[in-house]
Each structure stands twice: as structure tokens, then as C-alpha cells.
N, C-alpha and C positions, 0 to 999 in steps of 0.2 A: 545459415543451415535451415533446414528445416524443420518446424516444430511437429513433434508427433503428437503428442500430448502432453498436459498440464499438468502441474501434480504442485497442492500447497501445500506447507507444514505451516501450523499454527498449534503452538506448545504449551501459548495458555488462553488458551480461548471460553469467552464470558458468556455469561447476558448481562444485557447491558440494558437496564433500565431508566429511561428516557424519560424526565418529570421536566412538568412547566408548574410553576407559580407564580403567583401577585406577591411583590415586595416580599421577597424571603429574607429573615429574619436572625439573628445567629442568636444564641441562647432561647430561641422562642419555639413551639409547634408550627410549624409552617404543613402546606394541605393544598396538594397537587391540584392545579385545573385539568391538567389533559396528561396521561403515558402510555408511553409503549414500550415494549420488550421485546428486545433481536436473539440473536443466538449474535457473538460479535467477535472480535480478531480478528488483525489483521489479515492471517491467511483467508479466512472465511469472505472475510470481504471480498478480496478478491477473488474467491473464488466465483463467491454473489455476482457480482458483475460482469468475470467471463462470462458463468451461465446465459446472462442477461444477452449480451453483447456474440451469444449464438456459438461460442468457442468449446469446445468440451474440458471438463477436468475434474479433477478428482481432489476432495480433499481430504488430509491426514493429519491427526495432529491426536491430543489426551483428554481426555474426559474423567471424571470424575464425580462421583453421587449425584445427588436429585438434581442439583444443577445442573451437570452433565448429562443426563437420565436431557432432559430440556431442551441443553444444547444441542442432541443430537434428535432429540424429534423434529424442532424448528429445522433447521440444516434439511432430514431427509422430506418434511410439508412443504420446503420450497424447489423442489426435485434434483438437489444435486447430489450429486455422486461423492461421497463421504465411505472412510474406512478407518473409524478411530480408533484410538487401542485404548481400554479404559483401565484406572489405575484406581488406588485402592485406601490409598492416604493421603484425606486431605477430603475438598468437595473443588468444583469449578469457583470460576471467578463469578463475585456477580458484582456488577461497575455502575457505580448512578450516578446519571449524567445529568446536571443543569442544565436544559436547554438554554434559556434566557439569561442564565449570567454567564455570560465570553467563556465557556468553554470550561468552568467550574465541575470536576467531577470529584468521585472518586472510586477508586479501585481496587478489587482485593487480589488478596497476594498468589492463588490459584493452590491447587493439590501440590503434593512431595511425589515428585515423580523417580521412581526407583530405575536400577540399573537394568533389571531385568525386562520394565517396559522399555527403554531404551534402544536396548537388541535388541526386541520387538520390532522398532522404527526400522532401527539400522538392514532389518532382515524385509520391512515392506521395500527401502530404498532401495534395495540393490539389484528388485526387479526392472526395474528403469533402466531404458534401453539408447543407443545414442539415438539422440533429436528429442527426448521430451527436453522437456524445462521443468525444471525443481526452484518453487519460490518459499524462501524461507522468509517468515515476517513478523514482526513485533517480536515485541519480551519476549522472555521467559522467566519460567518457577524460580526461585536463591535456590531451592534443591540442584537447580543444573545450573554446568561451568559457565563462564564467557567463553568457555575454546567449542561450543555444541555444535554452531552453526558449520565453522573449520572443520571442527573432527568428521561433520558430515561430507564435507567438500572434498576430503584429505581423501574418503575411503570410497568417494565416487571418482576421483578428478580425470580418472584413465578411459572413463565410459561416454565419453560423446555429450555429456549433458550440460543444458544452456542453462547456468543459475543465475537467480535470478535475488539477490539481497535486499530487504529494505527494513535494516536496525538503526542502532545508534551505536555511537561510541566503540567501546570491545567488540564487542559483536560484530561488529561491522570491520575494521581496522583488521581482525584477525582474519579475513578472509581472503583478503585482498590477494595474496600470495598463491590464491588459489584460480586468479583472472576471472571473476565471475563475468556473467556475460552483461549483468546489468545490475545495477546499485541506486538506489533514490531515499538518499538524505533533502530533509528539508535546507533551506540555506541556512538556519538556525543552526542546526544538527553539525552542517558541514562547518561554519565561522567554530562553534564549539572544537573541533576536528585539530582546527589550525588555531585556537585560540586567538580568533577575530573576531568583526561584525560586521558583517554581506548585508547589505541592506538594498543593493538591486543588480539586474540582473548581468550587468559589465561586473560589477563586485567578485561575481561567482565564479566566472568562467576560468579565472587561473587556476584556481581555489580545486573546482571540476577536475582540470587535466592535473594536478597533482594527484588526485584522486587515482587516475588514468597511468600517471606515473607508477603510482603502488602496487598497483595488479590490474585497476576493474576494467574492461573494455569498454561499456559507453556511461555515461554518470549521468542521469536526468534529479536533477535540484529543484523542486517544490518550490515556491515563493508565494502560497497564497496569493494576496489581491495584484500582485510584481508579474504573476506570472509562473513562467517554468525557463526552465537553462536544459540544454544536452547537448554532452560532449560526447558527439559517436566514436566510436574507432577507427573512423577512415580521417579523422581528424576535421570535421565538418561539427559547424557550434550554431545552435538550431538557440533563439531562442522568440518567446511570444507573451505579450502583455496577456494580463488574465481577461476571459472576456468581461461581456458587461450582461450583471445578471446580480439579483438577488438573493445576498446570503442567505437561505432556509438554517441550512443542517454543514455541519464542518466536518462533521464524524466521519469518518471511511473514504475524505474526498482523496488524501496521497496513497491508498491500499484501489482506488478507483481509477488513477491515473495511472499504476501500476500496469491495473488488469487494460484499461486503454493502448496502455505501451504493445502491450504484447498480441492482446487481440489485431492491433494495427499490424503489425512488424508478421505477425501469424498469415496477416491476408497479403501485403503486397511487398515486404521483404523492404521494404524500405525507411531510413530513417528519417527522413521527411515526416513521412504519413503516419509511420509509429508513434511519433514526437507530437502530431495535431491531435487524433486520437488519445492519446495518452492525456495532453493537459483538455481535452471536450467530455472526456468520462469524466476527470476528479471536477473540472465545473459544473460536469450537468450533477452530479451528486451534490454537492454545495448545492445547488440551486432548490435541490428536491428534499422534501419528506424524507424519503429514503435511497436506497443508492442507486447509480443512474439506471435507467433500461434502458434499450435500446433508441427508439426513439427520442425519447431526451441528449441522448449523447450525439446523434445525426443531429438534432435540430441545432443543438451548440458548436459543430464540426461545421456545419455548413452555414453558418452565420461568423467563422472566423474569416475567411476570404472575406465578405461583405465588410466587418472593421477596418481589414488591411487597406482595402479601395480605398474608405473614407480617411482613414488618417493618411494616407498616399496625397489623396485629393489636397486634403487640407493644407499639406504639409509643401504642396507647389503652389497654392494658395497666396499661402502669405509668404513666401519666396516670391513672389512675380510683383507680390500688391506691397510690400515691407521694405 
């Protein structure tokens, strides 16, 4: 199916305050050596990378308070199309991320989203048409039920919309009955669903297929330094090792993979190509201070074939000489 327009929904967007410091110590006053503030949230990250790759999209979601105003301002300054709903109870999150301490972060709660605001979102989503794609990504405020993603899909499932879900636990499991076009757990989240530990790409494959048996059409599993796996709806299984590069910032890498996959599918309607675009975008963001640009994604993408060729040559050499 041709994707006409992509919409992302971020129920709990944030201002991400990313700080660096030397020798962080608990119970002491610590001072930053560098700091950055970005509009964050998984859906917003997907929208940013899609925009960077030249794919038009619209960011939807909820904002509240002075932090919500800043989120909207930063999103608009990046040139994104956005249509957020303002809520009055609480403030949008501030997430503090300690850049140099292995992903250590403190995430805020987010505002209370009332029934009237949820209905306002439903009204916007009712305008989507056949061929549009809807990305539901990330956590939700405690004021919303774990069924909110599946509630949306239940209302829209007969409209010919391609659903993409990047979520964990019940948020993910609840949507499978509506046959989402793509789900993207990481290997830890996938293992948590089935109460197993998944370390290698081969170990991931049967459990990705189990999600397909439960209703997902395509299952894209990110595995950080181990690469990624795609089980596609035609029965194909695609696996790639992680491209070589220096990890700079893992924030948004999984969201970038979703964006890259959607961009690749939009361009060629080919799962192998979409998969390679996904892993290229995810890796390019991990190798960058910011979310991946088009040039950065293309650089990683072009290097995939070179790495595979080198690996194949090494394998042949070893077979012939050992």
C-alpha cells in the first residue's frame, strides 16, 4: 500500500535536558560541563527524522504548561508540521539525561489528560484517510489507560490506515488484534513479553514470529550493538549486524529506526530496502550528537554493502586457508 501522509502521536512529549559533567557524585553538588535542551518524545523524534529524510508528516500529541509552550516552539522552529492539543492540568515533562553515565536519566510524569482532550484527539484522527500511516509511540501519562493505543486502532481499523506501534508491554500487546503494519520492540522488550532473555539475532527470530502470530504484520526488533531483525509479512526474515561507528548518543536511535523504515517503505515498497534504511537511520542517530540528517543516514546506508562484502571476503579466506 502506498503511504499518503504520516502522522505521529506523542501522548507524553518532553523537554529533554541533556547534560554532561565530570565525575558525577551522589549526594554532592554536581556542575555541568555542557548542556542541551530539545523537544523530545518518541513520536516527535520519528517526525524529526522523517522530516530530515524529506518525508512530509504531521506531529500530534498533548502539551501543557510553560514546558508545553517551549516544546511547541522548538518543534515549530525545526520546521515540523504540528497540531498539538493543549491541556490545563499539569505541565509537560522535563526529562534529565546524564549523557556520560550509561543512559542514566530522570523522566518526569507529564500532565493529566482529561476525557475532553482525548476526544479532541479522536476527532483529529477521524480525518485520516486510507493510505495514511499513524505512528503511536512511547509512554503515556498515568491518567490514561493501557488500552489507549488499542482504543484508537479499534476506532480507525476499518479506514485503511497503516498503524505503526513502538511501545512496551500492554500498550503493545493490546494492539496486536488490530494487525498493525509495523511494531518495533527492542530485544529486551520482546524478551520481557515472553519471559525469556534474547541476546542474539537468531534467538530473536522465533519470538518476532510469535508476535506475527498474535497479529502484527511486520516486526522490527532493534538490538543496539547487535544490530536488528525484521520479520516481514511475506515470511521473509532480514538480519543485519550493527554498522561500525562510535556511539555518541543513544537517545532517539530506536525512533530513528522507525522513521528510516517508514521512509524506505515510502520510497520503494521493498522490505529489505526499508529494513536497511531503518538500521541506517538508527545507527546514524546513535553516531551523532543530534538526530540523524539525510546525509548521515546515506553515509551509513552506503557503508552497509562495504561491510557485508568485507565480512564475506573474510569468511571465504578463512574457509580456504584454515
